[in-house]
Backbone bond lengths (Angstrom), bond angles and torsions (degrees), N, CA, C in turn:
res aa  C-N    CA-C-N  psi(-1)  N-CA   C-N-CA  omega(-1)  CA-C   N-CA-C  phi
1 M - - - 1.505 - - 1.508 109.10 -
2 P 1.334 118.76 122.02 1.472 118.23 176.78 1.505 110.77 -69.37
3 A 1.343 114.45 150.78 1.430 119.49 175.01 1.536 110.68 -64.46
4 E 1.279 117.74 154.94 1.460 122.38 -174.60 1.494 114.18 -62.94
5 W 1.404 114.01 -25.44 1.485 117.86 -176.98 1.548 113.14 -81.40
6 E 1.367 116.54 -7.44 1.439 119.44 175.55 1.523 110.85 -68.30
7 I 1.312 118.07 163.88 1.471 121.19 -170.93 1.546 108.79 -66.82
8 H 1.326 115.80 136.04 1.478 123.94 179.22 1.542 110.14 -99.51
9 E 1.279 114.27 147.36 1.488 120.12 165.90 1.541 109.09 -79.09
10 R 1.357 112.41 -41.06 1.517 116.14 179.91 1.495 107.48 -169.23
11 T 1.360 113.16 173.89 1.503 120.60 174.26 1.528 107.06 -116.48
12 W 1.293 115.87 139.07 1.462 125.17 176.38 1.534 109.98 -103.31
13 M 1.316 116.64 137.02 1.430 124.21 175.11 1.548 110.09 -136.83
14 A 1.316 115.61 168.11 1.469 120.40 174.79 1.529 107.63 -133.02
15 W 1.369 114.10 140.62 1.457 120.80 -170.96 1.532 109.65 -86.57
16 P 1.314 117.76 136.22 1.514 120.39 178.72 1.484 109.09 -66.18
17 S 1.303 118.37 127.24 1.476 119.98 -176.04 1.518 115.22 -147.48
18 N 1.353 117.12 1.65 1.458 118.27 -176.86 1.539 111.21 -148.05
19 G 1.293 114.93 154.01 1.462 121.99 165.93 1.463 118.16 50.86
20 Y 1.309 117.73 -137.87 1.443 124.14 -173.92 1.500 116.10 -61.26
21 T 1.355 115.24 -28.61 1.484 117.96 -179.32 1.508 111.72 -67.35
22 L 1.364 116.57 -28.48 1.418 120.15 174.16 1.503 113.90 -88.08
23 G 1.374 115.45 -35.40 1.432 120.33 -177.69 1.480 113.53 96.52
24 E 1.333 117.38 -170.00 1.484 120.83 -170.97 1.520 112.74 -102.72
25 T 1.329 120.30 -11.44 1.418 123.31 178.62 1.490 112.21 -128.52
26 E 1.324 116.10 163.19 1.458 121.12 179.37 1.532 113.44 -63.52
27 I 1.333 113.62 -32.54 1.474 118.78 177.00 1.576 107.06 -65.26
28 E 1.341 118.08 -46.57 1.485 117.69 -179.47 1.540 109.02 -64.91
29 A 1.287 118.79 -37.01 1.463 121.54 -179.50 1.514 110.96 -61.54
30 D 1.360 113.69 -44.63 1.473 117.02 179.08 1.507 114.09 -66.59
31 R 1.351 116.02 -32.11 1.478 118.34 176.22 1.549 110.03 -66.61
32 A 1.340 115.82 -40.38 1.452 117.76 178.58 1.559 108.98 -63.83
33 R 1.315 115.96 -49.01 1.494 119.02 -178.99 1.527 113.00 -57.97
34 Q 1.353 114.68 -41.61 1.433 118.05 -179.20 1.501 111.02 -67.62
35 T 1.312 118.66 -35.53 1.483 121.68 -178.28 1.511 108.68 -70.62
36 W 1.271 118.61 -48.35 1.506 120.56 176.87 1.514 109.90 -57.89
37 A 1.344 116.35 -43.87 1.447 119.23 178.03 1.545 114.08 -65.63
38 N 1.281 116.10 -35.17 1.426 117.73 178.88 1.550 111.35 -62.39
39 V 1.312 116.26 -37.88 1.450 120.88 177.23 1.501 110.88 -66.83
40 A 1.350 116.51 -49.89 1.467 121.38 178.56 1.540 112.53 -55.36
41 N 1.397 112.07 -47.46 1.458 118.57 -176.89 1.524 112.73 -65.97
42 A 1.353 118.58 -30.36 1.464 122.05 172.98 1.518 112.02 -68.43
43 I 1.341 115.82 -43.84 1.455 118.99 -177.38 1.517 113.27 -68.59
44 V 1.354 117.21 -37.69 1.425 121.27 -173.84 1.557 111.86 -67.52
45 R 1.327 119.58 -12.35 1.454 122.22 170.01 1.548 111.89 -68.20
46 F 1.339 116.00 -18.08 1.454 120.74 -173.27 1.538 113.81 -117.68
47 E 1.276 117.09 -26.10 1.501 120.96 -179.30 1.542 108.37 -162.31
48 P 1.359 115.05 160.12 1.478 118.58 179.25 1.579 111.44 -61.36
49 V 1.336 113.94 145.28 1.471 121.08 175.48 1.501 109.44 -126.03
50 T 1.335 117.11 134.46 1.430 122.11 171.59 1.518 108.39 -116.53
51 M 1.345 115.01 126.59 1.407 122.93 -179.38 1.524 112.26 -107.06
52 V 1.282 117.84 117.92 1.483 121.41 176.14 1.552 108.10 -83.09
53 V 1.285 115.30 126.46 1.468 119.13 178.40 1.518 109.73 -124.66
54 N 1.339 116.65 155.05 1.442 121.29 175.01 1.508 110.67 -61.83
55 P 1.308 122.78 143.09 1.426 123.65 175.39 1.525 110.57 -51.55
56 G 1.312 114.56 127.15 1.473 119.73 179.02 1.536 111.45 97.22
57 D 1.248 119.14 -9.34 1.515 122.32 -178.93 1.505 115.18 -95.84
58 S 1.364 116.28 -0.32 1.443 118.22 -174.43 1.535 114.05 -60.16
59 D 1.354 114.72 -40.19 1.448 119.98 -175.22 1.539 110.21 -62.15
60 I 1.337 116.99 -48.49 1.476 118.36 178.94 1.483 112.86 -66.21
61 A 1.371 115.98 -36.51 1.478 116.64 177.47 1.502 112.45 -61.18
62 K 1.342 116.05 -39.96 1.491 120.40 -179.95 1.542 112.48 -62.40
63 I 1.302 120.38 -23.12 1.414 123.20 177.08 1.546 112.75 -64.68
64 F 1.351 113.03 -34.69 1.476 121.00 -175.14 1.541 113.06 -98.44
65 L 1.322 116.47 -27.57 1.485 120.86 -169.82 1.547 112.14 -92.54
66 D 1.278 116.29 143.96 1.454 123.12 172.92 1.537 108.24 -57.61
67 S 1.331 116.40 143.55 1.478 118.30 -178.51 1.491 115.79 -61.25
68 E 1.345 113.34 -19.03 1.491 120.52 179.52 1.542 112.68 -74.73
69 V 1.324 116.46 -17.25 1.475 119.55 -179.84 1.513 110.54 -76.57
70 E 1.331 117.13 123.95 1.460 121.42 178.77 1.530 107.89 -76.67
71 I 1.319 115.72 141.94 1.458 121.88 -178.90 1.546 107.35 -121.63
72 I 1.327 115.85 131.09 1.420 121.11 170.83 1.518 109.38 -130.24
73 E 1.299 119.67 146.65 1.491 124.03 -177.74 1.525 110.82 -99.95
74 L 1.333 114.66 125.95 1.437 123.43 172.61 1.532 107.71 -150.15
75 P 1.308 117.38 143.79 1.510 117.62 179.30 1.474 111.38 -63.53
76 L 1.311 113.32 140.11 1.483 125.60 -175.17 1.499 111.79 -130.52
77 N 1.333 119.09 145.16 1.444 122.96 165.31 1.572 109.13 -97.04
78 D 1.357 115.32 -39.42 1.455 119.86 -170.85 1.503 107.46 -141.34
79 A 1.375 116.80 -168.35 1.408 119.19 -164.97 1.578 110.02 -137.53
80 W 1.268 119.50 23.59 1.456 124.52 -178.84 1.520 111.05 -102.85
81 M 1.310 114.88 79.23 1.491 120.78 -171.27 1.529 113.63 -60.84
82 R 1.367 117.89 -30.38 1.432 118.48 177.71 1.520 112.99 -55.38
83 D 1.364 114.61 -33.51 1.471 122.39 -175.16 1.517 116.84 -90.83
84 I 1.361 113.32 -35.82 1.487 117.47 -175.76 1.497 112.90 -95.31
85 G 1.387 117.13 -18.02 1.440 118.65 -179.58 1.500 113.66 -83.65
86 P 1.322 118.58 174.18 1.474 119.18 178.37 1.539 111.65 -75.08
87 T 1.300 114.98 156.45 1.456 119.13 169.91 1.533 105.93 -98.70
88 F 1.289 113.49 118.75 1.522 118.28 -176.12 1.552 110.51 -85.29
89 V 1.309 114.52 136.50 1.455 123.60 175.15 1.515 107.75 -131.21
90 K 1.318 116.67 167.81 1.466 118.37 -179.85 1.546 110.87 -147.98
91 D 1.319 115.53 153.18 1.441 121.71 174.40 1.572 105.13 -128.30
92 E 1.277 115.03 -166.49 1.462 119.23 -173.64 1.543 111.94 -66.26
93 Q 1.349 117.05 -22.93 1.448 120.87 -177.75 1.514 114.86 -91.28
94 A 1.378 117.65 -44.45 1.426 119.98 -170.91 1.472 111.73 -170.47
95 N 1.377 116.17 171.92 1.436 120.33 171.11 1.511 110.54 -78.06
96 K 1.342 115.20 155.39 1.464 122.20 170.66 1.513 107.36 -133.97
97 A 1.346 111.73 159.29 1.508 117.23 -175.30 1.551 108.32 -117.83
98 I 1.323 115.92 116.32 1.508 116.93 179.66 1.524 109.09 -85.58
99 N 1.296 114.22 126.61 1.465 123.34 -179.17 1.505 106.49 -104.19
100 W 1.345 117.66 94.95 1.473 122.20 172.45 1.520 113.18 -69.90
101 V 1.238 116.83 160.83 1.488 119.00 170.16 1.541 105.71 -76.14
102 F 1.343 117.66 121.79 1.453 122.55 174.81 1.468 109.94 -109.39
103 N 1.324 116.61 125.29 1.489 120.10 -178.96 1.565 112.57 -134.86
104 G 1.349 117.27 41.06 1.398 120.87 174.84 1.476 112.62 67.74
105 W 1.340 116.35 47.87 1.485 122.38 174.48 1.551 110.95 55.95
106 G 1.345 113.76 49.44 1.497 116.74 178.57 1.512 112.91 87.23
107 S 1.357 118.97 34.07 1.454 122.90 174.11 1.527 110.62 56.54
108 Q 1.320 115.83 48.37 1.458 118.82 178.71 1.475 111.85 -72.31
109 D 1.309 116.81 148.64 1.472 122.82 -170.76 1.547 112.55 -58.45
110 W 1.325 117.80 -34.99 1.412 121.31 -172.40 1.507 112.72 -86.54
111 A 1.328 117.03 -12.62 1.470 124.06 -169.38 1.551 110.61 -86.57
112 T 1.302 116.04 143.42 1.488 123.47 165.69 1.521 107.20 -127.88
113 W 1.345 116.02 142.89 1.492 117.68 -173.88 1.562 111.61 -145.62
114 N 1.313 115.39 23.82 1.506 116.85 -178.97 1.534 110.90 -64.09
115 F 1.340 118.15 -28.24 1.486 120.49 175.18 1.515 110.95 -93.53
116 D 1.332 116.36 -41.13 1.453 120.07 -172.66 1.562 110.46 -65.52
117 D 1.323 117.97 -27.82 1.482 116.82 179.95 1.517 112.49 -77.53
118 Q 1.323 116.78 0.13 1.460 120.84 173.89 1.522 114.61 -103.54
119 I 1.403 115.92 -6.85 1.437 119.86 -170.72 1.573 111.14 -66.58
120 A 1.301 115.07 -39.50 1.507 117.34 177.84 1.475 111.33 -62.03
121 T 1.325 118.71 -40.83 1.472 123.84 177.47 1.578 109.26 -61.79
122 E 1.298 114.23 -47.95 1.489 121.09 -177.50 1.545 111.75 -60.97
123 I 1.363 114.81 -44.16 1.451 119.32 -178.67 1.553 111.22 -69.01
124 S 1.336 115.44 -39.59 1.494 117.96 178.79 1.530 108.99 -63.02
125 S 1.363 117.37 -37.53 1.468 120.68 177.11 1.509 110.18 -66.49
126 Y 1.352 117.20 -46.55 1.461 123.37 -176.24 1.535 110.25 -59.84
127 T 1.353 115.56 -40.40 1.466 120.08 -177.84 1.474 114.06 -91.40
128 K 1.399 116.77 4.56 1.469 124.10 -177.64 1.511 111.74 52.00
129 T 1.339 114.07 40.23 1.498 121.20 178.09 1.531 108.67 -100.13
130 P 1.338 118.65 128.21 1.453 118.82 174.83 1.500 113.02 -54.30
131 R 1.314 117.78 136.17 1.459 123.95 -177.55 1.470 112.23 -97.53
132 M 1.307 120.04 133.98 1.423 123.38 174.87 1.543 108.87 -118.31
133 D 1.318 115.67 114.28 1.443 121.74 -175.71 1.580 109.05 -84.62
134 S 1.334 114.73 131.17 1.457 121.90 178.45 1.484 110.38 -112.47
135 P 1.354 118.55 143.22 1.505 119.01 176.33 1.520 113.73 -82.59
136 L 1.392 116.61 -2.25 1.413 121.37 -176.25 1.526 110.84 -80.37
137 I 1.380 116.90 129.11 1.431 120.00 172.58 1.533 105.82 -78.52
138 N 1.361 115.65 120.01 1.408 120.20 -170.43 1.503 110.99 -162.15
139 E 1.286 118.37 159.01 1.466 122.54 178.03 1.584 105.86 -133.27
140 G 1.338 115.42 155.08 1.401 122.73 179.23 1.528 113.26 -61.09
141 G 1.391 116.03 -31.68 1.433 118.23 177.59 1.509 114.70 -73.65
142 G 1.354 115.67 -9.72 1.461 120.02 -178.64 1.511 114.02 -91.00
143 I 1.365 117.57 3.74 1.457 119.36 179.54 1.515 110.10 -137.91
144 H 1.304 114.42 152.16 1.522 119.87 174.41 1.507 104.74 -144.79
145 V 1.335 118.42 131.34 1.477 121.91 -177.19 1.559 109.44 -123.21
146 N 1.330 114.66 156.99 1.455 119.95 175.79 1.530 113.13 -101.47
147 G 1.363 117.10 3.79 1.428 120.93 178.93 1.548 113.63 75.61
148 K 1.321 117.24 -0.16 1.433 121.85 -177.32 1.521 110.64 -127.15
149 G 1.331 117.50 25.62 1.443 122.36 170.68 1.523 116.33 103.01
150 T 1.355 121.13 1.54 1.409 122.31 179.69 1.546 110.53 -113.00
151 I 1.320 116.21 139.15 1.455 123.54 177.21 1.535 110.82 -127.25
152 L 1.368 114.04 144.26 1.452 122.18 176.95 1.547 105.84 -102.81
153 L 1.328 115.55 138.12 1.483 122.49 -177.97 1.489 110.04 -143.46
154 T 1.359 117.69 166.77 1.481 121.13 171.52 1.530 106.85 -125.00
155 E 1.312 115.45 141.30 1.423 121.15 -176.34 1.522 112.68 -63.60
156 T 1.372 116.53 -32.48 1.466 120.64 -175.33 1.549 112.09 -80.08
157 V 1.323 117.06 -3.94 1.473 121.30 175.17 1.557 110.88 -96.39
158 Q 1.353 114.79 -77.66 1.454 118.15 -175.94 1.517 113.09 -61.94
159 L 1.294 118.97 -26.35 1.478 120.14 -178.14 1.536 111.90 -113.71
160 G 1.343 114.37 11.24 1.509 117.51 -170.35 1.507 113.57 -91.83
161 K 1.320 111.10 -179.18 1.471 122.52 -178.01 1.506 111.56 -54.59
162 G 1.330 119.35 131.06 1.432 124.54 175.71 1.539 115.34 78.89
163 R 1.322 116.11 -1.57 1.396 118.62 179.09 1.567 109.35 -109.94
164 N 1.313 115.43 -101.26 1.477 120.40 -172.62 1.561 110.50 -116.41
165 E 1.346 113.74 50.48 1.479 118.34 -172.70 1.526 114.96 -59.78
166 S 1.329 116.25 -25.79 1.452 118.87 -174.73 1.579 109.63 -91.22
167 W 1.359 117.08 -4.71 1.437 121.00 -177.90 1.562 110.05 -86.15
168 T 1.289 113.56 152.94 1.515 117.56 172.95 1.546 107.23 -97.83
169 K 1.366 114.95 167.09 1.448 117.71 176.50 1.524 110.79 -57.70
170 E 1.288 115.30 -39.14 1.493 120.17 -176.08 1.510 109.34 -65.19
171 Q 1.358 118.38 -38.48 1.440 120.47 178.42 1.510 113.39 -66.86
172 V 1.368 114.35 -41.07 1.459 120.70 175.03 1.563 111.46 -58.69
173 E 1.306 112.46 -49.10 1.463 118.12 -178.39 1.525 113.50 -62.29
174 A 1.332 114.88 -36.91 1.426 120.44 177.60 1.504 113.30 -63.19
175 E 1.347 114.64 -39.72 1.473 121.77 179.54 1.562 108.70 -68.29
176 L 1.322 113.84 -43.10 1.478 116.71 179.72 1.458 112.86 -66.33
177 N 1.365 117.75 -34.40 1.447 121.35 174.27 1.479 111.22 -62.26
178 K 1.373 115.18 -42.32 1.488 120.49 -178.04 1.529 111.51 -63.39
179 Q 1.373 114.55 -44.81 1.484 119.66 -174.26 1.508 113.62 -83.76
180 L 1.321 116.94 -38.41 1.462 120.55 -171.32 1.503 115.45 -112.36
181 G 1.308 119.22 -9.98 1.476 123.81 179.08 1.505 112.32 73.03
182 V 1.348 116.03 26.65 1.461 119.25 176.06 1.492 112.46 -90.86
183 T 1.337 119.46 143.39 1.455 122.30 -176.89 1.533 112.71 -118.21
184 K 1.347 120.24 -9.31 1.398 122.18 -179.49 1.525 107.43 -133.33
185 A 1.327 116.57 128.23 1.478 121.20 178.13 1.516 109.79 -111.80
186 V 1.334 118.51 132.53 1.415 124.22 172.78 1.547 107.72 -108.08
187 W 1.290 114.68 112.41 1.455 120.49 -176.19 1.556 110.04 -96.91
188 I 1.338 113.36 120.35 1.449 121.06 171.27 1.512 107.83 -92.97
189 K 1.350 118.23 140.64 1.421 122.59 -173.53 1.481 112.32 -64.11
190 R 1.316 118.77 -44.81 1.492 121.43 -174.11 1.556 106.96 -156.92
191 G 1.325 112.16 167.10 1.484 121.25 175.98 1.499 112.04 -94.33
192 L 1.380 114.03 -163.34 1.452 119.32 -179.98 1.544 111.86 -76.55
193 T 1.311 114.49 150.60 1.469 119.94 -169.87 1.548 113.38 -55.47
194 R 1.304 118.11 -48.82 1.481 120.70 -175.85 1.501 111.01 -59.48
195 D 1.337 117.59 -26.03 1.450 122.69 -174.25 1.564 109.68 -68.77
196 Y 1.329 116.67 -7.13 1.487 117.20 176.64 1.533 111.54 -103.61
197 D 1.348 117.97 8.50 1.406 121.24 173.52 1.550 111.00 -75.16
198 E 1.289 117.82 -173.77 1.444 122.73 -169.85 1.526 112.12 -53.90
199 F 1.308 118.90 -49.68 1.460 123.31 -175.57 1.499 113.39 -97.42
200 G 1.301 117.29 20.21 1.469 120.58 -179.01 1.493 110.47 -84.72
201 T 1.375 115.83 175.39 1.411 124.39 179.78 1.532 111.49 -99.89
202 R 1.314 116.87 -3.32 1.491 123.27 -177.22 1.536 109.17 68.98
203 G 1.301 116.90 38.16 1.490 118.30 164.75 1.522 117.16 111.75
204 H 1.331 119.63 34.67 1.427 118.04 178.63 1.532 112.98 -57.80
205 I 1.314 114.80 140.94 1.462 121.34 -178.25 1.543 112.23 -70.59
206 D 1.319 117.99 -26.58 1.469 122.44 -168.87 1.569 113.39 -75.81
207 I 1.304 114.45 6.72 1.481 121.38 172.96 1.492 109.65 -114.79
208 V 1.335 117.00 -8.66 1.467 124.44 -171.20 1.532 110.97 -107.14
209 A 1.362 117.18 -53.83 1.451 119.76 -175.88 1.552 106.57 -152.51
210 C 1.356 115.25 153.52 1.472 120.32 176.59 1.517 107.26 -155.44
211 F 1.316 115.61 160.77 1.435 122.93 173.05 1.543 108.33 -83.48
212 S 1.365 114.03 139.96 1.468 117.76 170.65 1.530 110.55 -108.98
213 D 1.314 118.02 -17.81 1.454 123.12 162.80 1.547 105.39 -155.23
214 E 1.291 115.28 -176.07 1.473 117.99 -169.56 1.543 112.51 -63.61
215 N 1.334 117.26 -19.78 1.477 123.34 -172.22 1.487 113.24 -113.90
216 T 1.352 118.55 -2.88 1.449 120.12 -169.01 1.504 110.15 -129.87
217 I 1.390 115.76 137.56 1.500 121.77 179.38 1.567 104.69 -119.29
218 L 1.318 115.12 131.65 1.442 123.76 168.82 1.529 106.55 -93.69
219 Y 1.299 118.48 137.67 1.466 119.50 176.80 1.534 111.18 -134.25
220 H 1.316 115.97 152.78 1.463 124.46 179.21 1.519 110.47 -72.45
221 D 1.331 114.59 121.36 1.468 121.72 -175.88 1.476 112.30 -114.61
222 Q 1.313 116.45 90.33 1.490 121.38 176.80 1.530 106.38 -79.43
223 Q 1.308 116.44 110.06 1.448 119.44 -173.86 1.549 114.11 -95.33
224 N 1.333 117.21 -6.55 1.435 121.13 179.20 1.531 111.33 -89.07
225 Q 1.261 117.68 115.61 1.512 123.49 -172.09 1.530 110.77 -68.80
226 S 1.298 118.94 -15.63 1.456 121.68 176.79 1.531 113.56 -81.18
227 H 1.313 117.40 -11.25 1.467 120.75 179.32 1.541 109.08 -93.61
228 P 1.378 116.86 139.01 1.474 116.90 -176.22 1.527 114.05 -62.93
229 D 1.317 117.63 -19.19 1.484 121.30 -179.13 1.533 111.73 -79.89
230 Y 1.324 117.70 -6.77 1.436 119.02 172.04 1.529 111.16 -58.87
231 A 1.266 113.91 -46.68 1.531 119.84 178.54 1.530 110.58 -62.73
232 V 1.357 115.01 -40.62 1.432 120.38 -179.17 1.492 110.66 -63.25
233 S 1.369 116.26 -45.58 1.464 119.57 -179.21 1.552 112.68 -62.43
234 Q 1.368 115.09 -36.93 1.440 118.06 177.78 1.529 110.78 -67.19
235 E 1.291 117.99 -37.33 1.440 124.55 177.83 1.507 110.26 -65.13
236 V 1.303 117.17 -47.34 1.447 123.05 178.39 1.534 111.63 -59.16
237 K 1.305 115.06 -45.71 1.467 120.69 -179.31 1.500 110.11 -61.19
238 A 1.364 116.30 -46.12 1.458 119.54 -178.39 1.532 110.40 -62.73
239 T 1.355 120.01 -35.87 1.425 122.11 178.12 1.539 112.50 -67.09
240 L 1.345 113.35 -44.80 1.464 119.88 -173.71 1.546 109.08 -71.06
241 E 1.307 117.37 -30.66 1.509 118.96 -178.78 1.479 110.44 -63.82
242 K 1.303 121.51 -17.78 1.477 124.83 -178.59 1.537 111.43 -88.42
243 T 1.348 116.46 -3.37 1.481 117.38 -171.40 1.528 113.97 -93.18
244 G 1.353 118.08 -16.70 1.388 120.19 -176.54 1.512 117.62 90.64
245 F 1.318 116.38 -6.42 1.458 121.57 178.96 1.523 109.06 -81.53
246 S 1.368 115.58 153.55 1.417 118.93 171.97 1.573 109.03 -73.65
247 L 1.283 116.45 142.27 1.498 119.44 -174.92 1.522 109.15 -119.59
248 I 1.379 112.46 138.99 1.501 117.45 174.11 1.506 105.96 -126.95
249 P 1.308 117.12 116.49 1.465 121.11 174.07 1.534 111.46 -74.48
250 V 1.351 115.96 132.52 1.457 119.01 175.43 1.489 108.12 -115.04
251 P 1.334 118.76 111.66 1.478 121.75 -174.33 1.515 112.81 -58.11
252 A 1.261 114.94 138.00 1.485 121.25 174.86 1.545 109.00 -65.65
253 P 1.305 117.02 155.14 1.470 117.37 171.04 1.511 112.51 -55.11
254 T 1.331 117.89 155.75 1.407 121.55 179.75 1.530 112.44 -73.20
255 I 1.355 116.33 -21.18 1.446 120.57 176.43 1.575 109.37 -65.07
256 L 1.316 113.46 127.46 1.482 117.21 -175.49 1.497 115.03 -105.86
257 H 1.391 117.24 -30.40 1.464 121.70 -173.62 1.493 111.59 -135.98
258 D 1.319 116.44 152.98 1.449 120.61 163.49 1.562 107.26 -126.10
259 N 1.304 120.98 -164.17 1.439 121.28 -173.97 1.521 113.01 -68.20
260 E 1.329 116.56 -14.90 1.478 120.38 -178.93 1.509 112.55 -97.72
261 G 1.372 119.89 -12.90 1.451 120.99 179.42 1.540 109.52 133.66
262 P 1.354 117.40 -158.43 1.445 122.22 179.88 1.507 111.34 -59.61
263 V 1.367 117.57 130.48 1.471 120.63 -175.55 1.536 108.38 -84.70
264 D 1.358 116.66 165.51 1.413 122.68 172.40 1.539 111.02 -117.84
265 Y 1.359 115.24 29.55 1.425 122.94 177.37 1.515 109.24 -50.84
266 S 1.325 119.05 129.24 1.486 121.79 -172.16 1.518 109.17 -151.09
267 Y 1.273 114.55 132.69 1.480 121.13 174.84 1.535 112.00 -82.15
268 I 1.320 116.39 -8.35 1.506 119.51 179.37 1.558 108.23 -69.53
269 N 1.296 118.56 -27.84 1.440 123.84 -176.43 1.559 112.07 -77.73
270 H 1.336 116.65 49.32 1.452 121.87 178.79 1.526 108.82 -99.34
271 Y 1.347 115.02 168.07 1.425 119.64 -179.62 1.569 109.72 -125.80
272 I 1.307 114.72 129.93 1.478 121.51 179.18 1.559 108.46 -94.70
273 C 1.330 113.57 120.96 1.465 117.06 176.48 1.556 105.86 -122.55
274 N 1.325 114.28 -175.14 1.497 117.80 -176.46 1.485 111.40 -64.99
275 G 1.309 116.57 110.51 1.444 121.17 176.47 1.526 118.01 81.91
276 A 1.351 116.03 4.00 1.412 120.11 -176.86 1.506 113.72 -155.44
277 V 1.312 113.56 164.98 1.509 123.06 172.41 1.519 106.27 -125.52
278 I 1.312 115.40 125.77 1.440 120.42 177.11 1.551 107.24 -96.42
279 L 1.348 116.24 110.82 1.430 122.58 -167.89 1.534 111.80 -110.11
280 C 1.341 113.71 133.26 1.484 119.55 178.36 1.569 109.60 -61.37
281 A 1.271 117.65 136.41 1.463 123.43 172.55 1.511 108.17 -123.55
282 F 1.354 115.67 152.00 1.434 124.32 -175.18 1.506 115.54 -134.26
283 D 1.399 115.64 18.76 1.464 120.03 -174.04 1.486 109.53 51.57
284 D 1.312 116.23 50.54 1.421 126.13 -173.93 1.555 111.92 -131.28
285 P 1.305 117.06 142.44 1.525 119.82 -179.34 1.528 112.39 -50.12
286 N 1.350 116.99 -32.37 1.422 119.85 -174.94 1.564 112.61 -79.95
287 D 1.315 117.09 -4.23 1.464 121.18 175.59 1.552 109.37 -56.53
288 Q 1.300 116.04 -44.74 1.460 120.64 -178.04 1.491 111.20 -75.97
289 V 1.335 116.54 -31.47 1.470 120.33 174.14 1.506 111.89 -60.47
290 A 1.356 114.28 -48.25 1.432 119.09 -178.26 1.558 110.46 -68.56
291 K 1.331 117.89 -36.15 1.414 119.64 177.09 1.545 111.88 -60.21
292 A 1.323 117.03 -42.56 1.461 122.24 178.09 1.517 112.35 -62.36
293 I 1.344 115.52 -40.96 1.453 120.73 178.89 1.512 110.78 -63.71
294 L 1.337 116.41 -44.53 1.452 122.79 179.91 1.528 113.10 -68.03
295 E 1.273 116.47 -32.27 1.508 119.74 174.82 1.479 111.23 -61.47
296 K 1.350 118.34 -35.81 1.449 120.16 176.88 1.559 111.04 -79.83
297 A 1.296 115.62 -34.07 1.515 117.59 -177.68 1.499 110.10 -75.66
298 Y 1.317 120.31 -26.49 1.488 123.56 178.28 1.515 110.82 -123.22
299 P 1.354 118.77 68.10 1.452 120.78 -179.01 1.479 112.39 -58.35
300 G 1.369 113.99 138.03 1.442 119.16 177.06 1.506 113.98 88.73
301 R 1.305 118.36 -2.82 1.458 120.82 177.58 1.511 111.08 -110.71
302 E 1.335 115.01 141.35 1.485 119.99 175.16 1.488 108.90 -75.76
303 I 1.337 116.67 131.54 1.500 123.29 176.83 1.518 108.04 -95.78
304 V 1.270 115.87 113.36 1.484 124.45 -175.43 1.538 110.22 -107.65
305 L 1.323 115.58 115.83 1.496 120.42 179.67 1.537 109.67 -84.90
306 V 1.336 115.11 130.25 1.500 119.02 172.61 1.532 106.78 -130.66
307 D 1.277 115.81 130.66 1.496 121.62 -179.43 1.544 109.63 -59.51
308 A 1.298 116.88 119.41 1.474 120.60 -173.95 1.525 113.92 -111.88
309 R 1.343 116.53 12.16 1.450 118.71 -172.90 1.523 111.34 -64.35
310 E 1.372 118.23 -38.25 1.448 120.34 177.30 1.483 113.59 -66.03
311 L 1.327 116.84 -27.66 1.502 120.26 174.66 1.542 110.64 -71.19
312 F 1.324 114.96 -46.81 1.496 118.33 -176.56 1.556 108.89 -67.07
313 A 1.332 118.65 -31.18 1.414 120.45 177.55 1.551 111.87 -65.62
314 R 1.304 116.02 -17.37 1.492 122.26 179.87 1.507 112.93 -105.45
315 G 1.378 115.11 -1.05 1.483 116.53 172.27 1.551 113.40 111.02
316 G 1.319 120.31 12.29 1.437 119.21 179.33 1.526 113.79 -159.84
317 G 1.285 116.04 -167.98 1.449 122.25 179.49 1.591 113.81 -140.83
318 I 1.258 115.90 -163.93 1.493 121.73 -179.10 1.479 111.78 -60.37
319 H 1.334 116.71 -48.85 1.473 117.97 -179.97 1.524 113.13 -60.64
320 C 1.334 114.74 -31.85 1.495 119.44 -177.02 1.543 112.14 -70.43
321 I 1.356 118.66 -21.87 1.485 117.26 -176.22 1.494 111.49 -104.90
322 T 1.339 116.99 9.84 1.480 123.04 178.65 1.445 114.91 -124.75
323 Q 1.324 116.93 149.18 1.503 120.17 176.94 1.491 106.66 -146.73
324 Q 1.380 116.68 126.29 1.397 122.50 -175.59 1.541 112.59 -85.42
325 Q 1.306 116.20 141.93 1.464 121.47 168.48 1.528 107.23 -110.19
326 P 1.305 119.60 109.97 1.445 120.89 -177.39 1.503 113.35 -64.61
327 A 1.336 115.55 150.88 1.472 120.49 172.75 1.479 112.59 -59.92
C-alpha cells in the first residue's frame, strides 16, 4: 500500500444522503452537505475528485459541489468513504483494490451496510482495477501505513467486538502482510474516548496517530488532564516511543466538550492530497498551532483548513470521508 503522500490519481468521496449523517432537519442536512462539499471543493483544487451519490441525489449535490467534482450514482447507506471504499495497493504491473469485509464498524445496532459493503466492488469495477477480496473485517480508517512496510493499528478495531474476535494478532498481521505488503505492525491499545460512544468506530487509528513521512509519526496530544484522552495520549506516546520512529505531538484543540460530552476533535484526521494537506479546523486557537506543525511536517504542501465540526458531530473527520486512489 503506497503512503498517502505519494501521487494520487484522484480522491473518492461519498455524499451524505441518509440517517444521522444528514440529521433530523433540513438545516442539519444542509450543514452536512456543505461540510462534505467544502472538503471536496478544497481537494479538487489539487487533484480530481469523484463523489459517489445515492441515485437521484445528483441534482442537490451539484448545488453544493464545484463543477470540477465528478459525480457518479451508486446506492449508499452512509458517507464515510475511507471505510466503505477499497484500499488501493500497487505492484510493478498495476494498481489493485483491496475489498475488506465491511460490517458497519463491528455490526453496530444503528448501522446498515447492505449497499456500503458493495462500494469497494463497484469502485474497483468503475476504475477497472483488479479486486482482491480479504476475509478480514476492516476499514480504511483503522489502518495507517508509511509505504515502507510499517502499519499502525488499534487492538479494539482489528481484534475488537464484532470484527475479528477469533483472530490472533499474528493472523491479522499475516493477512495485512498478504494484502498490503506490510512487515511490521505497531499496535495501539485503544483509540480516543468519544470514539467508543454510540456512533463511534471503536478506536480508529486515523484520529490518534499517522505517518507524515516514512520515519515520522504525528500523534494526538491531549494536554488537559481533565479530559479522558489525556491518559490515552500518554499511553499512545509510551507505545510509540518504543518503535524507533521520530515522534511529533500535535496538541488537541482547547475545546474539551460539546453537548454530548468530551469531544474527540483531532488534527491527526487530516488528508494528504497532491500538493496539499486538508486539515480539520474547529474555530479553536490551536487551529493555527496545528497548521504550523503540519507546515513543517509536510514541507512544500499547502495546508488548507476546513471546518470539521459538523463531521465530528456525526462521528468522523476529513480523513474519514476521503479515500485516495494512487497514480
